[in-house]
N, C-alpha and C positions, 0 to 999 in steps of 0.2 A: 136268261139272267142279264140284267143290264150291266153296262160297263162300270157304272158308279157303284153298284152293289158288289161286284167282284173286287173292286179296288178297296172297299171298306173291309171286306173279309180278309184280304191279304194283309192289310194294315194291322188288323186285330191280331192275326197270328204272329206277325213280326214282333208286336209289342209284348205278347204273351211269352214269346221265346226269350226276349231280353230280360223280362221279369223273372223267368225261371232261372236264367244264368246268374242273375244277381242274388237270388235266394240261395243258390248253391254256394256262391262266394261268401255270403254272410254266414252260412252254416259252418264254413270251414275256417273262420277266424279262431286262432288257437286260444286256449285258456291262458290266463296269466301264469308266469313261472312261480314256483313256490320254493321256500327255503326251509331247511331243517331247523332254523332258529325262528321262533315265533315272536320273540320280543322285538319291540321297535328299537330298543337300546340294549346293547350287550356290553357288560363290564368285565374286563379281564385284567390281570396283573402284567406288568412289564416282564419280559423274558418268557411269558407263557406262549403256547402255540394256539393260534387261531385257525379253526377249521369250519368252513361253511359249505354245505352242499345245496345245489340248486337243480331243480328238475322242471322240464317244460316240454312243449310240443314241437319246438324247432331248435335250430342250432343256437347255443347259448354263448354269451360273452360276459366278461367281468370288467368293471371299472373300480379303481382304488382312489382313495381321497387325495386329490390334488397331485396325482402321480408322484406322491412322496415315497412310495415303496418301490424302489428301483433295483433292489438286490435280487438277481435271478436265483441265487442259491437259497435264499430264505423264502421266496414267494413261488409256490408251485400250483399250477392249474392242471387238474387230472380229469380225464374223460371217464365217466362212470355210466355211460349210456347202456340201456338194456330194457327188455320187456316193452319195446315200442316207444319208450320215452327217451328224451335227450337228458343227459345228466352231466354236471360239471362240479368238481370239488375244488375249492380254493383253500390252500394251506399256507399260513404265514407263521414261520418259526421264529422264536426269539423276538417277539414283538417289542417295539420301543414306543415311547410316549408320543413322539411326533408323527406316528402312523395312525393316530386317532382320527376318525372321520367316517364318512359314508362309504360302504361297500355295496355295490349294485350289480345285480344279475339281470341281463336283458337279452331279448331275441336279437340276434346279430343282423338279420336282414329286414327288420321292421323298425319304423320310427319309435323312439323311446317315449313311452307314455307310462307314467307312474300308476301302478295298479292294473294296467292292461297288458303292456308288453314288457314291463320291468318290475322289479321288486328290490328293496334295499333294506339294510340294517345299519344303524349307527353304532360303531364299536368304539368304546371308550377304554383306553389303555392306561391303567393307573401306575404311577411310579412314585415311590417315596421321595420327598423333597427335604432339603435342609431347612430347618426352622430358622427364621431370621425376623425377630420382632421389630418392625418399624411401623411408621404411620401407614395405615391402610388407605387405599384409593376406593372410597365407597361409591357404589352405583346408585344414582338417584333417578335413573330412567330418562334424564334430560341431557346432561353433559356426557356422562359415561353410561353406556348401555351394555349389558351382559347378555350374550347369547351362548348357551352351552355348546352349540355346534360350530359357531363362528368365532367365539372369543369375545374380547372387549372391543367395542367400537367407540373410538375417541374422536371428538370433533377436532379440526385442525388447530383451533385457537388454544387447545389445551397444551400442546407442545409447540413452543415458539422457536426453538432452535434445537440443534442436534444434542442428544443427551442419552443417558442410560435409563431404561425402564425395565421393570420386571413385574411379574404377576404374583399375587399372594392370596392365599385362602386360609381360613381358620375353620377347623372341623373338630368338634368336641373339645374345644379349648386348646387344640393343637394347631400351630401355625406352620404353613408350608409356603415355600417361595421358589420361583423359577430362576433359571440362569439369567443374567442380565442380557438385555437386547439393546443394541445401538440404534437409535432412531435418527434418521437423516431427513431433514425438511427439503422437499423438492421445490426449487424456485422456478420463476418464469420470466424474470425481468431481463430484457436485452438492452444493455446500456448504449451500445453503438454498433453500427454495421458499416463496414468499409469495403469497397470493391476497387482493387488496384491492379494495373494502372487504370485511371479513370478515362484517359484518352490514349488510344493506341493506334499507331499507323504501321502497316505491314505491306509487303508486296506478295504477289501470288506465289504460293509454295512455301512461305515461311510458317513458323509455328506460333500459335496464340496461346498464352497462358494467363488466365485471370484468377486472382485469389480473392475469395469472399470471406471476410473475417468478422465474426460476431464476438463482442465483449459482453459477457453476461455475469449475473451473480452466480453463486455456487449452486451446484446440483441442478442445472438447467439442461434439458434435452432440446436440441435444435434440429429442425427439419429444413434443409436447404432445397429450394426449388429454383431452377434456371429457366429463363425465357430468352431465346436467341434463335438466329436463323437455322443453324445446323449444329447439333450436339454430337461430339465424337467420344470424349472420355471425361469422366467426372470422378474425382477421388476425394475422400474426407480425411482430414488430419486434425488432431486435437492436441492442445497444449494447456497444461494447468499453470495458473499463476497463484500469487500469495493470497489475494483476497477476491479474486474473480476467476472467471474461466474464459479462455480464448478458444473458440471453435472456428475452424476454417475449412472451407470447401474450395477445391481448385478445379477449374474448368480448363481442359486442354483440348485444343483443336489443331490437328496436324494438317499441313498442306492447305492453308486457307486459299479460298478463291474469292473472286469479286462478289459472288453471291453471299459471302459471309459478312459483307459490310452491313453495318446497322447498329442498333442499340442492344446491349446485353444487360439483362435485369437479373439480379440475385435477390431472392426473397427468403428471409429467415423467419421461421415461426416456432414459437415455444408452446403453442396450444392456446395460451391466453394473450400473447403479444406477438406482433408481427412488424418487421422493418424491411425496407426495400432500399437497395443500392443499385446505381446504374453506371454503365461504362459505354463509351462509344468506340467503335472500330471502323477504320477506313482501310480498305484493301486496294492498293494500286496495281495495275497490270504490270508495270515495270518502273524502275527508278526514273526520276526526272529532276530537272533543275531549271529554274527560270528566274530572271530578275524583273522587278517591277519597272516598266518603262515610264511610269508617271513620276519617278523620282526627279529631284532637282539636279540639273547638270552644272549649276554654278552655286557656290556657297560663299558668303561674305562674312568677314570678321574684322574687328577693329585692331589695329596694331597694338601689341602689348596686352591684348585681352588674355585673361587668366587661362581660359580653356576654350577650345573650339571643337565641335563634334560634327562629323559627316555621317549621315544616316543612309544606309543602304538596305532596302527591303528585297527579300528573295522568297521564293517558294521552291521547296526541294524535299525529296525523300530518296535515300536516307539523308540525315543531317550532314550538310557539306562542311568541309574545312575551308575557312575564310582567311585570305592573306591580302594585305595591303602593300602596294608598291608605290614609291615616290618616283615618278618618271625622271630619268637621268641619274637617279641615285641607286647604286647597286646594293640594295638591302630590302628585306621583307619584314613585315610585322603582322602578327595575327590580330591585334587589337589596335585601332588607330585612335590616338588621343593627342591632339595638337596643343601644346602649351606655349604660352608667350608667342602668339602668332606674329610673325615679322614679315615673311616673304610670300610672294605669290608662288603657287606650285600647281602641278597637275598630279592628281592621285588616281591610281588604278586599283579597284577592288576586284579580286578574282576569287570566285567560289567554285569548288569542284567536289564531285562525288563520283561513284562508280558509273553514273550515267554520262557525265561529261563535264565541261567547263563553261562557265559564264563569266563575263567581265563587264565592268562599268567604269568609265572615266569621268572624273569630276574636277572642274576648275575651281581652285581655291583662291579667292581674291582677298587681299588685306587692305582695308581702308585706313589712312593715316590720320593721326591727331594734328591739331594746330601746334606749331612751335612759336615761341619757346615754351618748354615745359617748366622751367624755373623762373622765379620772379626777377624781373630786370631791376637795375640800380640806376639812380639818377646820374646823368653824365655819360653813361655808356652808350655804345651804338647797339641798337636793338633791331633784330630782323624778325618780322612776323612771317612765318612760313605755313602755307596750307598745301598739303599733299593729298592727292586723290587719284583714283583709277581713271585714266583718260578714256578707257573703253566704256565706262559706265557714266561718267560725268563730263560736262563741257561748260564753256562760257564762265570761267572762274573769275570772280571779282572780290575786291576788298572794300569794306564799308566801315565808317565810324558810326557807332550807335549812340544816340542821345535820346533822353527821355524828356518829353514836353512837360511832364508833371514836375520833374526835379532834374534839371540839366546837370547839376554838379553831384548827382548821386553816385555813391560808390558802387562797384560791381555787385549787383544783387538782382533778384527777380523783379521785373516790372511788368505792368499790364502791356499786352501786345499792341493795343490800340493807341498807346502813348509813345511808342518807339518810332524814332525816325532814323532811317538808314541814309547816311550822307556819303555818296561815292567819293573815293579818294582820287587825287589827280593821277592820271596814268603815268606821269613822268616818274612817280615813286614806285611803280609796280613793274616787276620784271618776272619773266618766266624762265626758269632754269632749264637745263637739259633734262631729258627724260631718263628715268631709272626703271628699267623693266617696262611695265605698262602704266607706271605712275607719272602724273604731271605735277610739277611743283610751281606754286605761285608765291613769290616772296614780296613782302612789304617792308623795306628798310626804313628805320627811324634813326637818323644819326644824332648823337649827343642828346639823348632823351631827357626831357625836363618834366616838371610836374604838370605842365600844360598838356603833355601827351598822355597823361593818365586817364583811363576810361575803358570803354568796351569797344571791341573791334569784331567784325563779322566777316567770315569768308563764305561767299554765296556760290553754290554749285548747282547747275541745272541738270536734272535727271528726268527726262521725258515728262512725267506728270507730277514731280515733287521738287521742293526746294529744301535744302538742309542748311542750317546756320550753325557755325561753330564759333563760340565766344571765348575770348581770352582776356584776363585782367592785366592791368599795368601796375604802376607803382602805387603804394599806399603807406602812409605814416603809421607808426605804432600807436595803438590806443587800447585802453582797458575797457572791456565791454560791460562788465558788471562791477558795481561798487562793493568794496569790503564793508562788513557790518561789525560793530562792536559786540563782544561776547563776555558773558560772566560764567566762569567755570569753577566747579568744586575741586578741591584737592584730590588727586589720584584719578580724576576723570581724564578723558582724552578730548581733544578739540582739533578742528580742521579748518583751514583758511584756503579758499579757492580764488585764484586770480585769472579770469578769462580775458585773453588778449587777442588782438587781430592786427594785421599789417603786412605789407609786402616790401622787402622780404620779411620772413618770420622773425618777430622780435625775440630778444633775449630777456629772461625774467630773473630778477635778483630780489631777495628778501632781506630786510633789515629790521632790527629790534632796538629801539632807542638809539638809532643811527649806527648801530653795530651790525655788520653783515652776519646773516644766519646761515650756518652750514650744517650739513647732516652730522649727526652724532647720536649718543645714547638718548633714546626717547624722541629724537627729532628726525622726521622722515620727509624727504622732498621727492615728488613724483611728477610724471607728465611734463618733463622739461622744466622743472621747478615751478610749475603752475599751481601745484597742490602742496600745501605745507600742513603736516600733521604733527602734533605734539602729544605724546603718550605720557600717562601718569604725571599730570600737571603738578608742578610744585609752586610754592609762593613766589620764588624768584623768576618764574616764567611770566609774571605780570609785566605789562609794558605796552608801548606803542609799536605796532608792526606795520611796515610799509612794503608794498609791492611796486617795483619799478620795472617797466618794459621799454626796451630801446631797440631801434634799428637805424639804418643810414638816414632815414627821413626825420628821426627825432625820438623823443622819449615821452612817456606818460606814466603817472604814478598815482597810487591811492593808499590810504592808511586806515587802520582800525585798532582800537584798544582792547586788550584782553585783560580782564580782572579776575584774579584767583580769590575765591571765597572759602571760609571755613578752615583756614590753616590753624587757628589757635585751638579749635574745638576737637580736631581729629588727631589721633595718635599716628605715629609713623607705622604704616602697615607693613613695610619691609622689615621692621624690627619685631612687630607683634607675631608675624607668621612663624619665623624660626623658633621663637620662645615657646609659642603654643605647641609646635610640633615636638619639641623636647619634652614638655610637660606630659603630653599625651603618650609619648613613647615610654616614659618612666611609669605611668599608671598601668599601661598594658603589660610591661615587664613584671610589675608587682602582682598583677592579676594572674599571669601565667604561673609564676612561682607559687602562688597560693593554691591554684588548681592542682598543680603537680604534686605538691606536698599532701594535699587531701586525698588524692587518688592513691597514694602509697599507703594509706591507712584504712583499709576496708573494715567495716564493722560487721557484726553478726548478720544484720539484715542484708547487706551486700553479698556476703558469703552464701547466704541461703538462696537467694535468687540466682546466684552463679551456678548452682548445681543443676538448675532446670534449663532445658532447651526451649520448650514451649512456655511462653510467658503471656501475660495479658497486656494489651496495648492500652494503658490507663494514662490518658493525658492529664486528667484532673487530680490525680493523687499518686503517691509513691506506690511501688509494687508491693512492699510489705503491708502497707495499710489496706491495699485492695485485696490481698490474699486473706487478711484477717477478717474482712467483711464477708467473705464467702462462707457459706454454711455447709455443714455436713449433717444429713438426715439419717440418723442411725436406724430408724425404723425401715427405711427403704434400702439402704446399702449394707448394713451390718450383716456379716456372715459368720456362723459359728466356726471357731478354729478346729473343733473336734470332727468336723465334716470335711476337712481339708487335709489331704495327704500329700506332703511335699515329695518331690522326686529329684532328678538330676538338675544341676545348675545349667542355665542356658547362657548366662553371661555374668561376668564379675567386674566390678569397678573398685576404685580406691575407697569408696564409702558405702556401696551397696551391691546387691546382686539380684538377678532374675532367675527363678527356678521353675521348672515344669512341675505341675501339680495336678491332682485329681480332686475335683469338687463334687460332692454328692448332693444332688438336688438344687444346684444353683440356678439351673434353667427350668428343669422339670422335677417334680417331686420325687420321681422314682428312677431317675437316670443319673449317670455319672458323666461328668464333662471334663475333658482335658483343658486346663487353663494355664496361664502364666502368672506368677506371683512376684511382685516387686517387694523387696524387704531390705532392711539395713543390716550391715555386718555387726558382729558383736563389738561392744564398746563404742557405739555411735554416740556422738555428742548431741547436745540439745539443738544446736543449729541444724544438724543433719536430720534430726527427727522432724523439726519444723519444716524443713525443705520437702521431705516426703509427704508430710501432711498437706502442704501447699499444693504439691503435685496432685494429690487425691482431690482436693477441692477444685482445682482447675479442670480435671477430667470430668467432674460432675457438672461444672459450669459449661463445658464444651458441649456435652450431650452426645447423642447417638448418630453415627453416620457410617455408611457402608465402607468407606475408604479411610477410616480412622480406627486404630486399635481401641476398642471400646471398653469402658469400665463395666465389670460384672458385679463387683462387691468389694468389701474391705473388712479387715479385722483390726479394730481400733480399741477394743475394750481392754482394761488393765488385766494383767495376768499372762501376757504373752507379747511377742514382738508385733510391731505395726506392719501389716501386710496389705498391699493393694493388689486386687485380683483383676486381671484383664484377659482379653481374648488370646487364645493360643493360635499361632500360625505355624503349621507343621513344616512348611518348606523353607523356613528361615528367612534371612535378609536377602534383598533383591540383588545386592552386589555379588554375594557368593553364588547365588542361583544362576545369574547370568554367566559367571566365569565357568561354572560346571557345564553349561550348555553350548560353549563355543564350538565344540566339535559336532554339534547337532543343529547348527543354525542353517536354515534353508529359507531365504527371504520370501520366495514366491511359490513355495511348495503348496499345492492345494490340499486342504484338509478334508477329512471325512465330515459329513454332517454331524454336528455335535448334539448329543441327546441332552435333554434338559435334566438338570440336577445330578447327572452322572456322566462319566466319559469312559470310553473304551481306553485301554492302556495305550493303544497306538496313537491316540490323539496327543499324547505328551511326548512322543518320540522326537519331534522336531519343533524348534523355536522359529517363528516366522516374524516378518516385519509387522504383521497385524498385531502380534502379541506385544511388540515393543511400543507401538503407537498406543495400544490399549493400556499398557502400564503407565505411559506418560499421561494419557487422558484421565485415568483414575486418580493419579497423584494430583493433577490439577483440580479435579473435582473435590478431593479431600482438602486441598489448600484453600480452595474457594470457600468451603464450609468453615474452615478455621478462621479465615479472614472475616467472614460474616459474623463470627462470634468474638471478633476483636482479639484474636490470638495471633501471636508472632512465634514462629517455630524456632528460628535462629540457628538450627543445625540440620537443614534439609539436605539429605544426601542418600545415596542408594543403601548405605549401611543402616539407615534409619527407616527404611521401607521394608515391610515384611510381606511375604507371599503366602496367601491362604488358599483354601480349596476353591475350585472352579475358576482358577486364574485371577482371583481378586487380590489386589494389593491394598495394604493398609499402612497409613503413616503412624509411626510410633515415636516415643521420646524415651530414650534409655536413661537420660539424666544421671542419677547417682550410680547406675549399674555399668557405666562405661569407664574404663581406666584410661583417661586421656594421657596419662604419663607414659603408657606403654604403646598406645596407638600411634603409628607413624603419621596418620592423617592430621594429628593435632601438633602444631608447631608452637614453640615458645615465643611469645612476644611480650616483652616486659615481664610482669609477674604472673602472667597467665599462659595457658596453652590453648591455642585457638585453631579451628579448622580453616586456615587462611585460604586454601584453594577454593573453598565454597563461599567465601565471604565477599560482599560487595565493597567497593572502594570506600564508600562513606562509613561502612562498619569498621573497616581496618583502621582508617585514619581518624575518624571522629567518634567511633563507638556508638553509632546511630543504628538502631534496629527498627525496621518498619516492615510492613507487608511487602513493599517494593524491594527491600533488601532480600526478602524471601524469594521474590521473583528471580533475582540474580542467581541465588542458590539453585532454583529450579532449572535454570539454563544449564548449570554445571551438572545437575542430576540428569538432564536430557543427554548430555555428552556421555555420562557414565552408561546410560541405558543403551545408546546406539554405538557404543564401543564394546558392548558386552562385558561390562564390569571393569574396564581399565581404569587406572588411576589418572585423574586429571593432570594436565600440564606435564606430560611424560618427558623425562630427561631434564626438567627445569629445576634448579636449586631454589627452594622456597626460603628466601631471605629478604633483607631490606631492598635489594636490587629488584627482586620479583615484585614487591609492592609498588615500587616506583614505576616500573614498566607497565604494571596493570593500570596505574593512574594515567599514564601517558597514552593508553589506548591499545596495548598489546592484548590480543585475544587468541584463543586456541583455534587450530584448524578444524575442519569438519572431521568427525570420527568416521571410521571405515564404513559403517552400515547406515549412515544418515542420508536421507534424501535431501535435495536442495531446499525443499520446503521446511524440513525439520531443522536444517542448519541455520536457515534464515530466522526461524523461531528462536534458536539459541542466541544469535546475534542481537535480536530484539530484546531479549532478556538481559543482555550485557551492555545495554546502552549506558553511557556515562552518567547522564542525569536520570535520577530515579523516576521523575514524573514522566519521562519519555518511554519508560518500559511498559509493556502491556500489563493489564490487570489479570488476576487469575480467572475472572469471568470471561475475558477475551480469549485467554489461552484455552479454556474449556470449549468455547465455541469453535475456535480454530482447529484444535486437535480432534474434536468430535466430527468436524467436517472431513478431516483427512481420513478418518476411519470409514467413512461411508463407502469408499471404493472396495474395501476388502472385508468388512465385518458384516454381521447379520443386519439387514436393513428393513425398515418399515417405511413404505412410501406414503406420502400424504397427497391425496388428490385435491381438487379445488374446494371440496366441501368437507369431506371426512377423511380421517386417518384410520385405516382398518388395521388394527394390531391383532393378527390372527395367531394367537399363542395357544397351540395345542400342547399343553403341559399338564402337570399333575394337579389340575383343578378339579376337585371332587366336591360335588354339592351334597350337603348333609342329607337333603331330602331323598337323594338317590339311595344313600346307604340305608335309609329307613324303609325303602320299598320291600 
């Protein structure tokens, strides 16, 4: 047999062997596991026990929906293997609604493939929910998509800011609703990124610390990345601000080396946005100090110069201490500033650090001006003196300067090419003794005359340049600008300016009609009498005004006439103003008396609206007329009195009361509902009846909202008392509830996962800061709704906030049912009793009620909530002094349980100007964002917000299967 044939035979047998092994492997792939439940979807009730058995050919494992079932005591996995099969039973006792989802059984050691190595069943756990009829969020398949296993899928544009959402379904005309969810919008914007210090210098062995800080919008997650030579330690710190978020990341490098020198880059990324900050580090082997040898060694200044500076440049690390020494003077200064330079001197600058000492000596030269500095007088002996540094200048000469263009010109600037320098006779020139390093060249002029007047120059030669110093001699007084005649109206002002020149400086005198003008009432002289101003011109100010300027050389004068016009036509303003002021004061006094007298006579209409807390903000018509225009639809709201059973009183007032009652069929035809009924006391007046009827119409006008005590019906037909039926809140008012929970407050205690539409009793054991913020947020939502309906509450306080089931708070208005005469929160002011502690300053002093005055009251309500029901302004006597201090800016301190952000919100609500306070919409957004750190959250990604609400949503088609 040939070698090629043998090779082919061996290859065939090897191929056959591997094919045989593959067939064995394929034959032993196990069958898919099976469940005892054959339905794809299993429906059970809450609190039932779920039991699923899975059988298969290999070791089995279970997965539960989203790992929500974490209780080891309620979830049990039992091995039931036998008869050559693997078996596992999953038992879940006391199932709850948010354990709805997919339960999967799979082979532990094989990849999970649905239908091959795994099998699942979707378990829907039904839980009865509280009915709450509100506007439904309909699914149109475009904006809102419903998936029975995933929940509602909402695009991000549906929710633009943090708020409350809940799910609702209607089955066989029965409406069910989930507990509220707080939705927080996840941001991405990075406003600014800073890295500090931006320039750092260290020596070997020192510690480097760089802080990278990002200022972002709310709810932004930042990922910090560092690029640098050697990373040692990196820590992240976060700090919340009022309207943004500050995130910082600190890089620490211990014992730096020269190799750590370079650029350090911090990159902050939010996923959709990225910013970069840079810093430079220089690491020196050891400390050093050196002065720049290119600096000037000689500094010049002119005598009398206001300020002279000597600049010294150095290179050093660490930063040295610098001292200046004046040689031969026993003193030191850290900063050298030479004022009024007069004398030559040597200055020594010494810089020192831990490396050593460096010094630099600088020669300070003072150049002198030409003398005399004052103007000479005719007949005096004049000495022209030129002083200069003999070390810098030489060959000093005096010259007489004449101009070819105008030989008799006064001292002024003339073209250089027309100037002639005439050397003076040396017999008149002397050189005085030396003073320090200065040389002095004097030019004496005995018995100076007008012929000596002119320009003189002192010429000094300095290697490559010539300097000329000019000095003026005598000049007679003269007026530079002529005065002009003026026409002025009565009571106007006028100004005359007399510009003069001369040597010595002339004296200026003003005359009017040959009478000297002096300063007095309405007459002002300025700038050495050169400027004359007459205020509030009168008729007698007309006349001829003359300006006269004189010195030793002579005088010059000029005149102008001032004419005052309109004296006969105009009245005396000084007389009119006080008379007008007296007339206006009398009119104001009469108006005030009229208003006060009318306020003391309230009519029936005023009394009626005074009963109500919540009123309509009607700018265009009176409150009475607005209430009369509101309608009552008896077909929609009338409820039979015989189906209403009254119970115990909940509150009593001077004019009315609120009682607990049972209403049969007010919400459902076959159920009874506990309600609250507002009604008048026996013997009520017509005004009180109209007040309660107005309240009923206002409640109808307001409409339905989760955080407002809503109207359910009314009994208005003749034959019985007027009754207004509203929702009943079993936990009472918020103030009393918070006081009862003071011993059970635990701000940061972690709660158990709350079930939808029901709670375990342990959930209510502790009050947390999440609850306090939630109460504040809900009240703000309710007030935002009232403001949108143009309603003003006027008495927003914790006593008027009720707590319902599921931790929902509702704003109410007790109105007639509160006895303000017995309630200590209502203080007498004039003829009324008012809740002064909750009232804004403009309400107290001006009786102005607006939505922004409700914002002030909301700030006080926040203080009540975060003090757990304490009375505002503790220990303060509520009297006129309190009102005055409130107007002056006195505010309460932060309550015991308020965070800095909450207290700042209170202060914002208590701003003096109402327009500066936040709106309720802004408060809703801010408080909603504060809830995001502790409440249930739903995150929004860049495209969709997935609201996975596994609650009591039952699809009617499922029930019909």
